[in-house]
MIKOLNU-844150 format. One line per 8 residues: number of its first residue (from 1); for each residue x, y, z of N, C-alpha, C. Coordinates in pm, whole numbers, always signed. Layout:
NUM> X,Y,Z,X,Y,Z,X,Y,Z ~ ...
***
This chain:
1> +84,-120,+0,+0,+0,+0,+87,+126,+0 ~ +194,+121,+85,+283,+236,+92,+350,+261,-43 ~ +388,+148,-108,+453,+163,-239,+358,+226,-341 ~ +230,+187,-332,+129,+241,-425,+113,+391,-405 ~ +106,+434,-279,+90,+577,-249,+212,+654,-299 ~ +333,+595,-277,+454,+661,-322,+457,+678,-473 ~ +415,+575,-545,+410,+584,-692,+314,+692,-740 ~ +198,+700,-671,+99,+802,-708,+155,+942,-687
9> +225,+962,-571,+285,+1093,-542,+390,+1129,-646 ~ +475,+1032,-682,+577,+1057,-783,+516,+1089,-920 ~ +409,+1018,-954,+342,+1043,-1083,+284,+1185,-1087 ~ +219,+1225,-978,+162,+1360,-971,+271,+1467,-980 ~ +383,+1439,-915,+496,+1534,-920,+548,+1549,-1062 ~ +560,+1436,-1133,+608,+1440,-1272,+512,+1518,-1361 ~ +381,+1494,-1339,+279,+1564,-1418,+288,+1714,-1392 ~ +308,+1753,-1263,+317,+1895,-1228,+438,+1960,-1294
17> +555,+1891,-1289,+676,+1945,-1350,+659,+1958,-1501 ~ +599,+1856,-1563,+577,+1859,-1708,+486,+1975,-1746 ~ +380,+1998,-1666,+287,+2108,-1693,+357,+2242,-1681 ~ +443,+2256,-1577,+516,+2381,-1560,+610,+2406,-1677 ~ +678,+2299,-1724,+767,+2314,-1839,+690,+2353,-1964 ~ +570,+2295,-1979,+487,+2329,-2095,+444,+2475,-2090 ~ +408,+2521,-1966,+369,+2661,-1952,+486,+2753,-1984 ~ +607,+2715,-1940,+725,+2796,-1967,+753,+2804,-2116
25> +743,+2690,-2184,+764,+2689,-2330,+658,+2773,-2400 ~ +534,+2766,-2351,+426,+2845,-2410,+454,+2993,-2397 ~ +505,+3035,-2277,+537,+3176,-2257,+648,+3221,-2351 ~ +747,+3132,-2373,+858,+3167,-2460,+812,+3184,-2605 ~ +702,+3119,-2640,+655,+3122,-2778,+558,+3236,-2806 ~ +534,+3324,-2706,+446,+3439,-2729,+502,+3523,-2843 ~ +420,+3552,-2942,+465,+3623,-3062,+451,+3773,-3040 ~ +558,+3839,-3003,+553,+3981,-2971,+550,+4065,-3098
33> +487,+4183,-3092,+489,+4273,-3208,+631,+4321,-3237 ~ +660,+4341,-3364,+790,+4395,-3404,+799,+4542,-3361 ~ +920,+4590,-3339,+939,+4731,-3308,+897,+4817,-3428 ~ +866,+4943,-3401,+818,+5032,-3507,+919,+5040,-3621 ~ +867,+5038,-3744,+955,+5042,-3861,+1020,+5177,-3881 ~ +953,+5284,-3834,+1004,+5420,-3852,+1009,+5492,-3718 ~ +1092,+5593,-3710,+1109,+5668,-3587,+1005,+5778,-3573 ~ +965,+5839,-3686,+876,+5955,-3685,+740,+5920,-3743
41> +643,+6007,-3717,+510,+5991,-3775,+507,+6029,-3923 ~ +617,+6090,-3973,+623,+6134,-4112,+748,+6079,-4179 ~ +730,+6034,-4303,+841,+5999,-4390,+849,+6109,-4495 ~ +904,+6221,-4459,+914,+6343,-4539,+775,+6397,-4571 ~ +714,+6354,-4685,+585,+6410,-4726,+467,+6318,-4699 ~ +491,+6195,-4660,+383,+6100,-4635,+383,+6054,-4490 ~ +265,+6028,-4433,+262,+5971,-4298,+321,+5831,-4298 ~ +378,+5791,-4185,+429,+5656,-4169,+325,+5573,-4093
49> +356,+5445,-4078,+267,+5357,-4004,+285,+5362,-3853 ~ +366,+5454,-3803,+389,+5466,-3659,+260,+5511,-3590 ~ +216,+5435,-3491,+103,+5471,-3407,+153,+5481,-3264 ~ +140,+5598,-3204,+193,+5620,-3070,+117,+5540,-2965 ~ +183,+5510,-2855,+118,+5439,-2745,+18,+5530,-2674 ~ -76,+5468,-2606,-185,+5541,-2540,-129,+5649,-2447 ~ -189,+5769,-2455,-149,+5879,-2369,-36,+5964,-2423 ~ +8,+5938,-2549,+117,+6016,-2607,+64,+6140,-2679
57> +121,+6254,-2646,+88,+6381,-2713,+200,+6412,-2811 ~ +163,+6447,-2934,+261,+6471,-3041,+246,+6612,-3095 ~ +359,+6679,-3119,+360,+6813,-3177,+450,+6812,-3300 ~ +397,+6860,-3414,+471,+6861,-3540,+492,+7004,-3589 ~ +611,+7030,-3641,+640,+7151,-3718,+691,+7105,-3854 ~ +621,+7143,-3961,+660,+7103,-4097,+676,+7230,-4180 ~ +793,+7245,-4242,+825,+7370,-4311,+880,+7340,-4449 ~ +837,+7418,-4548,+887,+7409,-4685,+928,+7548,-4732
65> +1054,+7562,-4775,+1101,+7690,-4829,+1057,+7702,-4976 ~ +1096,+7811,-5040,+1062,+7831,-5180,+1146,+7743,-5272 ~ +1102,+7731,-5397,+1176,+7652,-5496,+1313,+7714,-5521 ~ +1414,+7629,-5525,+1552,+7674,-5550,+1562,+7719,-5695 ~ +1604,+7845,-5717,+1613,+7901,-5851,+1758,+7931,-5884 ~ +1808,+7867,-5989,+1948,+7883,-6029,+1974,+8027,-6074 ~ +2078,+8086,-6018,+2118,+8220,-6061,+2049,+8331,-5986 ~ +1943,+8302,-5914,+1871,+8406,-5839,+1927,+8419,-5698
73> +1918,+8537,-5644,+1966,+8562,-5507,+1854,+8531,-5409 ~ +1827,+8403,-5392,+1718,+8363,-5301,+1767,+8271,-5190 ~ +1901,+8256,-5179,+1963,+8173,-5076,+1899,+8034,-5073 ~ +1910,+7963,-5189,+1857,+7827,-5201,+1707,+7819,-5169 ~ +1634,+7923,-5205,+1489,+7924,-5183,+1446,+7971,-5046 ~ +1540,+7996,-4955,+1502,+8033,-4819,+1444,+8174,-4810 ~ +1471,+8258,-4911,+1412,+8392,-4912,+1282,+8395,-4993 ~ +1246,+8282,-5049,+1123,+8276,-5128,+1000,+8252,-5041
81> +886,+8235,-5108,+760,+8211,-5037,+763,+8072,-4972 ~ +733,+8066,-4844,+742,+7941,-4770,+603,+7889,-4735 ~ +599,+7766,-4691,+476,+7704,-4642,+508,+7635,-4511 ~ +415,+7639,-4415,+439,+7580,-4284,+310,+7522,-4229 ~ +325,+7413,-4156,+212,+7349,-4088,+250,+7320,-3944 ~ +161,+7355,-3852,+174,+7321,-3711,+63,+7223,-3677 ~ +95,+7117,-3606,-7,+7015,-3580,+15,+6950,-3445 ~ -94,+6901,-3388,-90,+6827,-3263,-175,+6701,-3280
89> -144,+6598,-3201,-224,+6477,-3201,-213,+6411,-3065 ~ -309,+6322,-3036,-312,+6254,-2908,-358,+6110,-2929 ~ -286,+6017,-2869,-319,+5874,-2882,-422,+5837,-2775 ~ -546,+5813,-2818,-651,+5778,-2722,-645,+5630,-2685 ~ -569,+5551,-2761,-545,+5411,-2729,-413,+5371,-2793 ~ -374,+5246,-2777,-251,+5199,-2840,-263,+5182,-2990 ~ -383,+5198,-3042,-405,+5178,-3185,-468,+5297,-3257 ~ -515,+5397,-3184,-586,+5509,-3248,-530,+5643,-3200
97> -497,+5730,-3297,-450,+5865,-3269,-537,+5965,-3344 ~ -578,+6072,-3275,-657,+6180,-3334,-573,+6307,-3338 ~ -585,+6386,-3448,-501,+6503,-3459,-566,+6620,-3531 ~ -501,+6737,-3518,-545,+6858,-3586,-423,+6936,-3630 ~ -432,+6998,-3750,-322,+7079,-3800,-372,+7202,-3873 ~ -289,+7304,-3877,-320,+7425,-3952,-203,+7458,-4044 ~ -233,+7488,-4172,-132,+7507,-4275,-144,+7645,-4337 ~ -32,+7708,-4362,-30,+7843,-4420,-92,+7846,-4560
105> -54,+7752,-4645,-104,+7749,-4783,-254,+7721,-4785 ~ -331,+7810,-4845,-477,+7799,-4856,-547,+7798,-4720 ~ -476,+7832,-4613,-534,+7837,-4478,-606,+7707,-4445 ~ -541,+7595,-4471,-603,+7464,-4450,-606,+7427,-4302 ~ -723,+7387,-4255,-740,+7336,-4120,-780,+7188,-4133 ~ -694,+7098,-4089,-720,+6957,-4114,-737,+6878,-3985 ~ -829,+6782,-3990,-855,+6689,-3881,-819,+6549,-3931 ~ -740,+6477,-3853,-690,+6349,-3903,-702,+6239,-3799
113> -700,+6117,-3849,-708,+5996,-3768,-607,+5896,-3820 ~ -537,+5831,-3727,-446,+5722,-3764,-483,+5600,-3680 ~ -500,+5486,-3746,-543,+5364,-3676,-454,+5247,-3715 ~ -397,+5181,-3616,-318,+5061,-3641,-408,+4941,-3659 ~ -403,+4877,-3775,-492,+4765,-3807,-425,+4630,-3784 ~ -301,+4615,-3832,-226,+4489,-3820,-84,+4523,-3780 ~ -26,+4443,-3688,+109,+4466,-3642,+201,+4353,-3689 ~ +313,+4389,-3747,+416,+4291,-3781,+466,+4224,-3653
121> +492,+4094,-3659,+541,+4022,-3541,+689,+3987,-3558 ~ +756,+3968,-3445,+899,+3941,-3447,+932,+3804,-3506 ~ +837,+3712,-3496,+860,+3579,-3552,+848,+3576,-3703 ~ +783,+3679,-3760,+758,+3680,-3903,+627,+3616,-3942 ~ +551,+3568,-3842,+422,+3507,-3873,+329,+3609,-3937 ~ +333,+3733,-3889,+266,+3846,-3957,+377,+3930,-4018 ~ +393,+3929,-4150,+513,+3987,-4212,+513,+4139,-4224 ~ +397,+4204,-4215,+390,+4349,-4233,+295,+4410,-4130
129> +308,+4541,-4115,+210,+4619,-4039,+125,+4697,-4138 ~ -3,+4714,-4106,-94,+4792,-4191,-161,+4898,-4103 ~ -153,+5021,-4146,-209,+5134,-4073,-297,+5217,-4166 ~ -407,+5268,-4114,-493,+5358,-4191,-470,+5501,-4147 ~ -459,+5593,-4245,-450,+5735,-4216,-558,+5808,-4295 ~ -640,+5886,-4225,-745,+5963,-4290,-738,+6108,-4250 ~ -773,+6197,-4344,-762,+6340,-4320,-877,+6413,-4388 ~ -938,+6507,-4317,-1039,+6598,-4374,-988,+6739,-4354
137> -976,+6815,-4464,-923,+6952,-4457,-1030,+7053,-4498 ~ -1028,+7168,-4430,-1119,+7278,-4459,-1037,+7395,-4508 ~ -1069,+7446,-4628,-1003,+7564,-4683,-1069,+7687,-4621 ~ -994,+7762,-4542,-1051,+7874,-4466,-1030,+8010,-4532 ~ -1002,+8011,-4663,-988,+8140,-4732,-1124,+8209,-4746 ~ -1123,+8330,-4804,-1244,+8410,-4814,-1357,+8335,-4883 ~ -1479,+8367,-4843,-1597,+8297,-4895,-1615,+8317,-5045 ~ -1556,+8421,-5104,-1571,+8446,-5248,-1515,+8333,-5332
145> -1426,+8252,-5275,-1365,+8141,-5350,-1454,+8018,-5358 ~ -1566,+8016,-5283,-1644,+7894,-5271,-1794,+7923,-5284 ~ -1860,+7861,-5381,-2005,+7881,-5396,-2083,+7835,-5274 ~ -2042,+7724,-5213,-2109,+7674,-5093,-2004,+7633,-4990 ~ -2048,+7618,-4867,-1954,+7582,-4760,-1891,+7445,-4783 ~ -1966,+7352,-4843,-1913,+7217,-4865,-1799,+7216,-4966 ~ -1791,+7321,-5051,-1683,+7328,-5149,-1546,+7351,-5084 ~ -1546,+7387,-4960,-1420,+7408,-4889,-1351,+7277,-4850
153> -1422,+7166,-4858,-1374,+7040,-4801,-1290,+6958,-4900 ~ -1190,+6892,-4846,-1113,+6793,-4921,-1084,+6676,-4828 ~ -1057,+6559,-4889,-1044,+6435,-4811,-923,+6356,-4858 ~ -866,+6280,-4765,-752,+6194,-4799,-761,+6066,-4718 ~ -743,+5952,-4786,-742,+5822,-4720,-623,+5742,-4772 ~ -552,+5676,-4679,-432,+5602,-4719,-414,+5479,-4630 ~ -380,+5368,-4692,-342,+5248,-4619,-190,+5235,-4630 ~ -123,+5229,-4515,+23,+5230,-4509,+71,+5090,-4473
161> +139,+5025,-4565,+190,+4889,-4545,+340,+4898,-4521 ~ +384,+4862,-4401,+524,+4877,-4365,+585,+4743,-4326 ~ +716,+4735,-4345,+791,+4618,-4300,+927,+4661,-4249 ~ +960,+4614,-4132,+1092,+4636,-4073,+1176,+4513,-4105 ~ +1264,+4525,-4203,+1345,+4412,-4246,+1457,+4381,-4148 ~ +1508,+4486,-4083,+1615,+4471,-3985,+1617,+4599,-3903 ~ +1698,+4605,-3797,+1707,+4731,-3722,+1752,+4849,-3807 ~ +1813,+4823,-3923,+1866,+4932,-4006,+1778,+4967,-4125
169> +1695,+4874,-4172,+1623,+4895,-4298,+1473,+4876,-4279 ~ +1395,+4977,-4320,+1249,+4970,-4319,+1194,+5029,-4448 ~ +1083,+4971,-4497,+1022,+5016,-4622,+872,+5023,-4604 ~ +807,+5118,-4672,+662,+5124,-4672,+608,+5150,-4811 ~ +489,+5093,-4838,+415,+5116,-4961,+276,+5163,-4919 ~ +227,+5273,-4981,+105,+5334,-4930,+13,+5379,-5044 ~ -85,+5298,-5081,-186,+5343,-5178,-280,+5444,-5112 ~ -329,+5541,-5191,-411,+5647,-5133,-519,+5695,-5229
177> -615,+5767,-5172,-725,+5827,-5247,-746,+5969,-5196 ~ -747,+6066,-5287,-773,+6206,-5253,-899,+6254,-5323 ~ -971,+6345,-5257,-1094,+6399,-5316,-1110,+6545,-5275 ~ -1140,+6629,-5374,-1177,+6768,-5350,-1320,+6790,-5396 ~ -1400,+6858,-5314,-1539,+6882,-5351,-1552,+6978,-5468 ~ -1454,+7066,-5487,-1457,+7157,-5601,-1318,+7167,-5662 ~ -1310,+7155,-5794,-1185,+7167,-5869,-1213,+7240,-5999 ~ -1110,+7272,-6076,-1129,+7334,-6207,-1204,+7238,-6300
185> -1267,+7293,-6403,-1349,+7214,-6494,-1270,+7106,-6567 ~ -1141,+7130,-6589,-1059,+7032,-6663,-997,+6925,-6573 ~ -1038,+6923,-6446,-982,+6825,-6353,-1091,+6732,-6300 ~ -1048,+6616,-6255,-1136,+6524,-6184,-1133,+6558,-6036 ~ -1240,+6529,-5966,-1245,+6554,-5822,-1166,+6450,-5743 ~ -1128,+6340,-5809,-1066,+6228,-5740,-926,+6200,-5792 ~ -843,+6148,-5704,-708,+6114,-5743,-660,+5991,-5664 ~ -625,+5886,-5739,-563,+5769,-5677,-411,+5783,-5692
193> -337,+5730,-5595,-192,+5742,-5599,-130,+5630,-5516 ~ +0,+5616,-5529,+74,+5520,-5446,+208,+5584,-5410 ~ +248,+5566,-5285,+377,+5617,-5237,+465,+5501,-5195 ~ +594,+5515,-5220,+693,+5416,-5179,+807,+5490,-5111 ~ +849,+5442,-4996,+957,+5509,-4925,+1031,+5415,-4834 ~ +1145,+5464,-4785,+1225,+5380,-4698,+1316,+5459,-4608 ~ +1370,+5388,-4510,+1461,+5446,-4410,+1577,+5350,-4389 ~ +1699,+5403,-4397,+1819,+5322,-4376,+1903,+5390,-4268
201> +1921,+5324,-4156,+2002,+5380,-4048,+2150,+5370,-4081 ~ +2221,+5480,-4058,+2365,+5481,-4081,+2441,+5496,-3949 ~ +2368,+5523,-3842,+2425,+5523,-3707,+2310,+5504,-3609 ~ +2339,+5505,-3482,+2236,+5478,-3382,+2123,+5580,-3388 ~ +2153,+5706,-3420,+2052,+5812,-3416,+2034,+5884,-3550 ~ +2093,+5832,-3656,+2088,+5899,-3786,+2047,+5801,-3895 ~ +1962,+5849,-3988,+1913,+5763,-4096,+1896,+5843,-4225 ~ +1907,+5774,-4337,+1879,+5831,-4469,+1735,+5797,-4506
209> +1661,+5896,-4559,+1521,+5878,-4596,+1502,+5901,-4744 ~ +1412,+5825,-4805,+1371,+5848,-4943,+1221,+5831,-4951 ~ +1154,+5918,-5028,+1008,+5917,-5038,+969,+5950,-5181 ~ +890,+5861,-5244,+845,+5883,-5382,+693,+5864,-5387 ~ +623,+5961,-5446,+477,+5959,-5454,+434,+5969,-5600 ~ +355,+5872,-5646,+315,+5866,-5785,+163,+5874,-5800 ~ +110,+5990,-5844,-33,+5996,-5878,-61,+5904,-5996 ~ -179,+5845,-5997,-212,+5747,-6101,-310,+5800,-6204
217> -356,+5924,-6186,-454,+5979,-6280,-405,+6109,-6340 ~ -476,+6218,-6310,-458,+6343,-6384,-322,+6409,-6369 ~ -260,+6399,-6251,-133,+6468,-6229,-14,+6372,-6235 ~ -26,+6266,-6314,+78,+6163,-6316,+211,+6215,-6369 ~ +212,+6334,-6435,+337,+6389,-6484,+410,+6469,-6375 ~ +348,+6485,-6257,+410,+6561,-6148,+419,+6477,-6021 ~ +493,+6368,-6025,+509,+6289,-5902,+595,+6363,-5801 ~ +598,+6311,-5677,+680,+6372,-5574,+802,+6287,-5544
225> +916,+6351,-5526,+1040,+6281,-5495,+1116,+6362,-5390 ~ +1161,+6295,-5285,+1236,+6364,-5181,+1343,+6272,-5123 ~ +1455,+6332,-5086,+1566,+6261,-5023,+1613,+6343,-4903 ~ +1628,+6277,-4788,+1664,+6353,-4670,+1740,+6273,-4568 ~ +1767,+6339,-4457,+1837,+6276,-4345,+1756,+6301,-4218 ~ +1754,+6201,-4131,+1678,+6210,-4007,+1770,+6190,-3888 ~ +1757,+6277,-3789,+1830,+6265,-3663,+1726,+6251,-3553 ~ +1738,+6148,-3471,+1630,+6118,-3379,+1680,+6069,-3244
233> +1595,+6090,-3143,+1612,+6030,-3012,+1482,+5957,-2981 ~ +1462,+5913,-2859,+1340,+5840,-2828,+1214,+5923,-2843 ~ +1220,+6053,-2812,+1100,+6137,-2812,+1107,+6251,-2912 ~ +1208,+6252,-2998,+1227,+6365,-3088,+1285,+6316,-3220 ~ +1232,+6370,-3331,+1288,+6338,-3463,+1295,+6466,-3545 ~ +1408,+6488,-3610,+1427,+6604,-3696,+1468,+6555,-3834 ~ +1394,+6595,-3936,+1423,+6558,-4074,+1450,+6683,-4156 ~ +1556,+6682,-4234,+1584,+6788,-4330,+1604,+6722,-4466
241> +1548,+6782,-4572,+1544,+6711,-4699,+1532,+6807,-4816 ~ +1549,+6750,-4935,+1525,+6821,-5061,+1418,+6744,-5136 ~ +1312,+6813,-5178,+1202,+6748,-5251,+1130,+6847,-5339 ~ +1028,+6800,-5410,+957,+6890,-5501,+810,+6913,-5462 ~ +771,+6871,-5341,+636,+6900,-5292,+638,+7027,-5207 ~ +555,+7125,-5246,+545,+7249,-5168,+432,+7239,-5066 ~ +326,+7165,-5101,+217,+7145,-5006,+260,+7053,-4894 ~ +181,+7051,-4786,+213,+6965,-4673,+98,+6869,-4643
249> -26,+6916,-4649,-141,+6826,-4637,-140,+6734,-4759 ~ -145,+6602,-4742,-120,+6509,-4853,-207,+6530,-4977 ~ -338,+6552,-4958,-423,+6565,-5076,-388,+6686,-5162 ~ -334,+6790,-5099,-292,+6907,-5177,-173,+6873,-5265 ~ -80,+6793,-5212,+34,+6752,-5292,-7,+6664,-5409 ~ -90,+6565,-5382,-128,+6470,-5487,-214,+6534,-5597 ~ -294,+6632,-5561,-385,+6692,-5659,-326,+6813,-5731 ~ -242,+6891,-5662,-205,+7022,-5717,-56,+7051,-5714
257> +28,+6950,-5724,+172,+6975,-5722,+216,+7043,-5852 ~ +270,+7166,-5846,+311,+7236,-5969,+457,+7211,-6006 ~ +534,+7150,-5918,+678,+7140,-5938,+717,+7009,-6007 ~ +788,+7022,-6118,+824,+6907,-6199,+967,+6861,-6167 ~ +982,+6729,-6151,+1114,+6673,-6127,+1205,+6699,-6247 ~ +1152,+6682,-6369,+1233,+6697,-6490,+1287,+6839,-6506 ~ +1215,+6936,-6451,+1259,+7076,-6461,+1344,+7119,-6341 ~ +1374,+7025,-6253,+1459,+7057,-6138,+1396,+7152,-6039
265> +1264,+7145,-6025,+1194,+7236,-5934,+1187,+7176,-5793 ~ +1298,+7186,-5723,+1309,+7128,-5589,+1320,+7238,-5485 ~ +1292,+7201,-5362,+1300,+7295,-5251,+1354,+7224,-5127 ~ +1397,+7302,-5030,+1446,+7249,-4903,+1334,+7254,-4801 ~ +1322,+7149,-4720,+1220,+7147,-4616,+1269,+7075,-4492 ~ +1193,+7087,-4385,+1225,+7012,-4264,+1098,+6978,-4188 ~ +1104,+6867,-4114,+998,+6823,-4023,+1055,+6806,-3884 ~ +984,+6855,-3784,+1020,+6832,-3645,+904,+6761,-3577
273> +933,+6649,-3513,+832,+6566,-3448,+872,+6548,-3301 ~ +787,+6595,-3209,+820,+6589,-3065,+708,+6518,-2991 ~ +744,+6427,-2899,+648,+6347,-2825,+659,+6377,-2676 ~ +541,+6371,-2608,+534,+6373,-2462,+445,+6259,-2419 ~ +485,+6185,-2319,+406,+6074,-2268,+339,+6112,-2136 ~ +208,+6090,-2130,+132,+6124,-2010,+70,+5998,-1948
***
C-alpha cells in the first residue's frame, strides 16, 4: 500500500513538473509585435505607419522653403515664399490617434485619424504592419472662393503597409485616395496614388530617408520625390530634406503639385516631431 501511495505521489509530481515546463515553453513562444519600422510619424511628405502608445501627445512643425532658382539671389529658396504646418495629435489608445493641424497654404485646417490595423510580429508570422490614415481639410480662405460651404472640403485616405526588415532597414508602400469637392473644370475631383519610401540607419541616431509619390490619374506627370536625413532620439525626430512637394497636407500635394522633377523644381524642407508621454 505504501509503495502504491509513493508511486501516485511521484506520478503527480512528474505531471506537475511537465505542466510547468509546458507553460514555460508556451510563454517563450508568445509572438511579440515587431518594433516600429520608422522613428517619426512622417516619412518626409507621407505619414508613416507609426502609431503612438496610449497617452502620447505629439507636436509637429513642418516647413517648406521656396523653390531653389538657379542664378537668383534667393539663398537656395530660403528667401522665397514658404509654407508651414503646425499640428498636434493625441493617442486615445494603443491603436488610435486623433489630430489637428493648420497650414499656411490655402489656410487649410485639417482633422486626421491614424489607426493601427495589423502589427508585424517578431517571428515573421505576420510579415507586415498595416495602418490607416485619414484626413479631412477645410479651406478657410475668403468665402468668395467657394459657392457653398461644402466646397471648402477635401479628403484623404491612405493604407500604409510597412515592413521592418532589420534594425537598419524599413520600407513602406502606401496606396491612397484624394478627393476635392470643387476643382477646375478640366480636372477630376478624385485622385488615386501610391507612395513608396524607406529608411536606412547609418548610425544609432541617424538615418537616410527616401520618399516617392506617384499619382495614377490626372497629375501623373508631377510625381513627388524627396531625399533627406533624419536625426532622432526616443522622443524627438528632426528631418531635413530636398524634394519637389510644396504642399504639406497630402491631398494638396497629390492633386495640385506644380513642381516638376524633370525641370529641377526642388525645394528644401524640414519636419520636427516631438512626443510627450502622459
